C-alpha positions as protocol buffer text, in pm:
chain_id: "A"
residue {
  index: 1
  type: MET
  ca { x: 18689 y: 28938 z: 6215 }
}
residue {
  index: 2
  type: VAL
  ca { x: 18602 y: 28823 z: 5872 }
}
residue {
  index: 3
  type: THR
  ca { x: 18953 y: 28918 z: 5754 }
}
residue {
  index: 4
  type: GLU
  ca { x: 19060 y: 28750 z: 6034 }
}
residue {
  index: 5
  type: VAL
  ca { x: 18952 y: 28437 z: 5996 }
}
residue {
  index: 6
  type: ARG
  ca { x: 19014 y: 28494 z: 5552 }
}
residue {
  index: 7
  type: LYS
  ca { x: 19423 y: 28560 z: 5713 }
}
residue {
  index: 8
  type: LEU
  ca { x: 19346 y: 28251 z: 5912 }
}
residue {
  index: 9
  type: LEU
  ca { x: 19249 y: 28006 z: 5655 }
}
residue {
  index: 10
  type: ASN
  ca { x: 19512 y: 28149 z: 5418 }
}
residue {
  index: 11
  type: ASP
  ca { x: 19751 y: 28076 z: 5626 }
}
residue {
  index: 12
  type: GLY
  ca { x: 19622 y: 27709 z: 5673 }
}
residue {
  index: 13
  type: GLU
  ca { x: 19539 y: 27740 z: 6029 }
}
residue {
  index: 14
  type: LYS
  ca { x: 19194 y: 27715 z: 6144 }
}
residue {
  index: 15
  type: PRO
  ca { x: 19002 y: 27947 z: 6374 }
}
residue {
  index: 16
  type: LYS
  ca { x: 18959 y: 27878 z: 6712 }
}
residue {
  index: 17
  type: MET
  ca { x: 18612 y: 27831 z: 6812 }
}
residue {
  index: 18
  type: ALA
  ca { x: 18479 y: 27879 z: 7091 }
}
residue {
  index: 19
  type: LYS
  ca { x: 18440 y: 27592 z: 7377 }
}
residue {
  index: 20
  type: ASP
  ca { x: 18079 y: 27447 z: 7283 }
}
residue {
  index: 21
  type: GLU
  ca { x: 17828 y: 27478 z: 7568 }
}
residue {
  index: 22
  type: TYR
  ca { x: 17558 y: 27309 z: 7359 }
}
residue {
  index: 23
  type: THR
  ca { x: 17611 y: 26948 z: 7470 }
}
residue {
  index: 24
  type: GLN
  ca { x: 17229 y: 26817 z: 7567 }
}
residue {
  index: 25
  type: GLU
  ca { x: 17049 y: 26686 z: 7250 }
}
residue {
  index: 26
  type: VAL
  ca { x: 16656 y: 26780 z: 7214 }
}
residue {
  index: 27
  type: LYS
  ca { x: 16438 y: 26508 z: 7070 }
}
residue {
  index: 28
  type: ASN
  ca { x: 16131 y: 26515 z: 6928 }
}
residue {
  index: 29
  type: GLU
  ca { x: 15846 y: 26448 z: 7204 }
}
residue {
  index: 30
  type: PHE
  ca { x: 15670 y: 26283 z: 6882 }
}
residue {
  index: 31
  type: GLN
  ca { x: 15683 y: 26051 z: 6582 }
}
residue {
  index: 32
  type: PHE
  ca { x: 15538 y: 26084 z: 6253 }
}
residue {
  index: 33
  type: TRP
  ca { x: 15227 y: 25795 z: 6152 }
}
residue {
  index: 34
  type: ASN
  ca { x: 15332 y: 25581 z: 5896 }
}
residue {
  index: 35
  type: PRO
  ca { x: 15050 y: 25352 z: 5834 }
}
residue {
  index: 36
  type: GLU
  ca { x: 15001 y: 25025 z: 5586 }
}
residue {
  index: 37
  type: ILE
  ca { x: 14691 y: 24997 z: 5459 }
}
residue {
  index: 38
  type: SER
  ca { x: 14464 y: 24841 z: 5723 }
}
residue {
  index: 39
  type: ASP
  ca { x: 14664 y: 25008 z: 5996 }
}
residue {
  index: 40
  type: SER
  ca { x: 14479 y: 25219 z: 6281 }
}
residue {
  index: 41
  type: VAL
  ca { x: 14561 y: 25445 z: 6560 }
}
residue {
  index: 42
  type: THR
  ca { x: 14341 y: 25459 z: 6889 }
}
residue {
  index: 43
  type: GLY
  ca { x: 14403 y: 25835 z: 7109 }
}
residue {
  index: 44
  type: THR
  ca { x: 14320 y: 26168 z: 7191 }
}
residue {
  index: 45
  type: ILE
  ca { x: 14425 y: 26465 z: 6989 }
}
residue {
  index: 46
  type: VAL
  ca { x: 14689 y: 26657 z: 7237 }
}
residue {
  index: 47
  type: ASP
  ca { x: 14814 y: 26947 z: 7016 }
}
residue {
  index: 48
  type: VAL
  ca { x: 14769 y: 27101 z: 6687 }
}
residue {
  index: 49
  type: PHE
  ca { x: 15080 y: 27296 z: 6529 }
}
residue {
  index: 50
  type: SER
  ca { x: 15131 y: 27434 z: 6214 }
}
residue {
  index: 51
  type: GLY
  ca { x: 15398 y: 27348 z: 5986 }
}
residue {
  index: 52
  type: GLU
  ca { x: 15541 y: 27347 z: 5616 }
}
residue {
  index: 53
  type: PHE
  ca { x: 15212 y: 27203 z: 5485 }
}
residue {
  index: 54
  type: GLY
  ca { x: 14910 y: 27390 z: 5699 }
}
residue {
  index: 55
  type: ASP
  ca { x: 14750 y: 27240 z: 6017 }
}
residue {
  index: 56
  type: GLN
  ca { x: 14879 y: 26903 z: 6131 }
}
residue {
  index: 57
  type: LYS
  ca { x: 14728 y: 26739 z: 6441 }
}
residue {
  index: 58
  type: ILE
  ca { x: 14931 y: 26548 z: 6732 }
}
residue {
  index: 59
  type: LEU
  ca { x: 14726 y: 26212 z: 6858 }
}
residue {
  index: 60
  type: GLU
  ca { x: 14884 y: 26070 z: 7188 }
}
residue {
  index: 61
  type: THR
  ca { x: 14769 y: 25686 z: 7219 }
}
residue {
  index: 62
  type: GLU
  ca { x: 14684 y: 25509 z: 7517 }
}
residue {
  index: 63
  type: THR
  ca { x: 15028 y: 25446 z: 7571 }
}
residue {
  index: 64
  type: GLY
  ca { x: 15157 y: 25775 z: 7547 }
}
residue {
  index: 65
  type: GLU
  ca { x: 15301 y: 25780 z: 7234 }
}
residue {
  index: 66
  type: ARG
  ca { x: 15258 y: 26121 z: 7046 }
}
residue {
  index: 67
  type: LEU
  ca { x: 15208 y: 26066 z: 6700 }
}
residue {
  index: 68
  type: VAL
  ca { x: 15202 y: 26324 z: 6453 }
}
residue {
  index: 69
  type: MET
  ca { x: 14920 y: 26255 z: 6169 }
}
residue {
  index: 70
  type: PRO
  ca { x: 15003 y: 26205 z: 5806 }
}
residue {
  index: 71
  type: ASN
  ca { x: 14998 y: 26500 z: 5608 }
}
residue {
  index: 72
  type: HIS
  ca { x: 14738 y: 26323 z: 5327 }
}
residue {
  index: 73
  type: ALA
  ca { x: 14449 y: 26503 z: 5186 }
}
residue {
  index: 74
  type: VAL
  ca { x: 14177 y: 26329 z: 5269 }
}
residue {
  index: 75
  type: LEU
  ca { x: 14247 y: 26257 z: 5620 }
}
residue {
  index: 76
  type: LYS
  ca { x: 14332 y: 26612 z: 5654 }
}
residue {
  index: 77
  type: ASN
  ca { x: 13996 y: 26721 z: 5543 }
}
residue {
  index: 78
  type: LEU
  ca { x: 13827 y: 26421 z: 5806 }
}
residue {
  index: 79
  type: LEU
  ca { x: 14002 y: 26605 z: 6101 }
}
residue {
  index: 80
  type: GLN
  ca { x: 13959 y: 26946 z: 6061 }
}
residue {
  index: 81
  type: ARG
  ca { x: 13648 y: 26937 z: 6238 }
}
residue {
  index: 82
  type: PHE
  ca { x: 13791 y: 26797 z: 6553 }
}
residue {
  index: 83
  type: ASP
  ca { x: 13985 y: 27015 z: 6804 }
}
residue {
  index: 84
  type: VAL
  ca { x: 14199 y: 26898 z: 7129 }
}
residue {
  index: 85
  type: GLY
  ca { x: 14050 y: 26642 z: 7331 }
}
residue {
  index: 86
  type: SER
  ca { x: 13880 y: 26453 z: 7076 }
}
residue {
  index: 87
  type: GLU
  ca { x: 13914 y: 26048 z: 7122 }
}
residue {
  index: 88
  type: LEU
  ca { x: 13921 y: 25922 z: 6783 }
}
residue {
  index: 89
  type: LYS
  ca { x: 14033 y: 25650 z: 6600 }
}
residue {
  index: 90
  type: ILE
  ca { x: 14184 y: 25629 z: 6251 }
}
residue {
  index: 91
  type: VAL
  ca { x: 14198 y: 25380 z: 5999 }
}
residue {
  index: 92
  type: TYR
  ca { x: 14394 y: 25402 z: 5666 }
}
residue {
  index: 93
  type: ASP
  ca { x: 14200 y: 25207 z: 5463 }
}
residue {
  index: 94
  type: SER
  ca { x: 14287 y: 25181 z: 5090 }
}
residue {
  index: 95
  type: ASP
  ca { x: 14505 y: 25340 z: 4788 }
}
residue {
  index: 96
  type: VAL
  ca { x: 14247 y: 25446 z: 4505 }
}
residue {
  index: 97
  type: PRO
  ca { x: 14468 y: 25492 z: 4209 }
}
residue {
  index: 98
  type: ALA
  ca { x: 14540 y: 25848 z: 4027 }
}
residue {
  index: 99
  type: LYS
  ca { x: 14339 y: 25937 z: 3746 }
}
residue {
  index: 100
  type: GLN
  ca { x: 14639 y: 26084 z: 3595 }
}
residue {
  index: 101
  type: LYS
  ca { x: 14912 y: 25895 z: 3472 }
}
residue {
  index: 102
  type: GLY
  ca { x: 15230 y: 25957 z: 3704 }
}
residue {
  index: 103
  type: ARG
  ca { x: 15039 y: 26076 z: 3996 }
}
residue {
  index: 104
  type: SER
  ca { x: 15027 y: 25933 z: 4347 }
}
residue {
  index: 105
  type: PRO
  ca { x: 14723 y: 25716 z: 4465 }
}
residue {
  index: 106
  type: THR
  ca { x: 14469 y: 25917 z: 4704 }
}
residue {
  index: 107
  type: LYS
  ca { x: 14515 y: 25767 z: 5024 }
}
residue {
  index: 108
  type: MET
  ca { x: 14166 y: 25697 z: 5188 }
}
residue {
  index: 109
  type: TYR
  ca { x: 14081 y: 25690 z: 5577 }
}
residue {
  index: 110
  type: LYS
  ca { x: 13804 y: 25655 z: 5779 }
}
residue {
  index: 111
  type: VAL
  ca { x: 13769 y: 25811 z: 6114 }
}
residue {
  index: 112
  type: PHE
  ca { x: 13555 y: 25742 z: 6429 }
}
residue {
  index: 113
  type: THR
  ca { x: 13482 y: 25901 z: 6720 }
}
residue {
  index: 114
  type: LYS
  ca { x: 13293 y: 25757 z: 7075 }
}
residue {
  index: 115
  type: VAL
  ca { x: 12925 y: 25757 z: 7046 }
}
residue {
  index: 116
  type: GLN
  ca { x: 12829 y: 25997 z: 7344 }
}
């Protein structure tokens, strides 16, 4: 097969491709929450998935929107104690300048739960 493709390419012909049967695009069921300072989101943790940077929580809002929470250290630390089904309000509170020059600021969050 490789020899046939090389021969076709050397002869200036393009290899014939099979008919593309993959026509239905798969779209994400969620978006990434990218907040500005003082933004907040309220919802229920509906899923947790292991990604490139560890576990990430997906929050479903009252409107049905599914948001992947940012992978910021402070937020991940606050969210680790909550499981699927937890109802939360998350507020992006502020940025604290880095102590080392050239580093990104620490993104500070507050997490609130309903009083039972």
